[in-house]
C-alpha positions as a LaTeX table, in Angstrom:
\begin{tabular}{lrrr}
\hline
Residue & $x$ (\AA) & $y$ (\AA) & $z$ (\AA) \\
\hline
Met1 & $-11.05$ & $-101.79$ & 23.29 \\
Lys2 & $-13.38$ & $-99.50$ & 25.19 \\
Lys3 & $-12.25$ & $-96.09$ & 26.39 \\
Ala4 & $-14.01$ & $-93.71$ & 28.73 \\
Leu5 & $-14.96$ & $-90.18$ & 27.78 \\
Val6 & $-15.81$ & $-88.07$ & 30.81 \\
Ile7 & $-17.11$ & $-84.54$ & 30.31 \\
Pro8 & $-17.64$ & $-82.71$ & 33.60 \\
Leu9 & $-20.59$ & $-80.30$ & 33.37 \\
Thr10 & $-22.11$ & $-77.74$ & 35.68 \\
Asp11 & $-25.78$ & $-77.91$ & 36.64 \\
Lys12 & $-26.49$ & $-75.19$ & 34.08 \\
Glu13 & $-24.69$ & $-77.13$ & 31.32 \\
Leu14 & $-26.61$ & $-80.30$ & 32.22 \\
Gln15 & $-29.86$ & $-78.37$ & 31.95 \\
Glu16 & $-28.77$ & $-77.16$ & 28.51 \\
Val17 & $-28.08$ & $-80.74$ & 27.38 \\
Tyr18 & $-31.50$ & $-81.77$ & 28.65 \\
Arg19 & $-33.16$ & $-78.87$ & 26.79 \\
Ile20 & $-31.30$ & $-79.81$ & 23.61 \\
Leu21 & $-32.51$ & $-83.41$ & 23.89 \\
Ile22 & $-36.10$ & $-82.43$ & 24.60 \\
Asp23 & $-36.20$ & $-79.91$ & 21.74 \\
Arg24 & $-34.21$ & $-82.17$ & 19.39 \\
Asp25 & $-32.19$ & $-79.04$ & 18.57 \\
Lys26 & $-29.55$ & $-80.31$ & 16.14 \\
Asp27 & $-27.73$ & $-77.00$ & 15.79 \\
Ala28 & $-27.48$ & $-76.51$ & 19.54 \\
Ala29 & $-26.35$ & $-80.12$ & 19.94 \\
Trp30 & $-23.52$ & $-79.58$ & 17.45 \\
Asp31 & $-22.50$ & $-76.34$ & 19.16 \\
Phe32 & $-22.55$ & $-78.02$ & 22.58 \\
Leu33 & $-20.46$ & $-80.99$ & 21.44 \\
Asn34 & $-18.02$ & $-78.68$ & 19.70 \\
Glu35 & $-17.59$ & $-76.58$ & 22.83 \\
Tyr36 & $-17.52$ & $-79.27$ & 25.54 \\
Ala37 & $-16.59$ & $-82.59$ & 23.89 \\
Arg38 & $-13.99$ & $-81.68$ & 21.28 \\
Ala39 & $-11.01$ & $-81.36$ & 23.66 \\
Pro40 & $-11.81$ & $-84.38$ & 25.88 \\
Leu41 & $-12.42$ & $-86.53$ & 22.78 \\
His42 & $-9.17$ & $-85.39$ & 21.22 \\
Asn43 & $-7.33$ & $-86.28$ & 24.44 \\
Val44 & $-8.85$ & $-89.77$ & 24.53 \\
Met45 & $-8.09$ & $-90.42$ & 20.87 \\
Thr46 & $-4.49$ & $-89.18$ & 21.03 \\
Gly47 & $-3.70$ & $-90.49$ & 24.50 \\
Gly48 & $-2.97$ & $-86.95$ & 25.66 \\
\hline
\end{tabular}
C-alpha cells in the first residue's frame, strides 16, 4: 500500500535541498532529513 509523505518547505528550504543535491553533501542531507522529515514520517508510519 502506498502512502503519501508531504513535507511543506519554504523557498529558502527548497534552495537548501537543491544545494545539498548539487553538492552531494551527505552530512547536510542527513541533517535536513532529521530536521524536516522525521516528524512527518513518524506521523505517516504511526497513523498519527
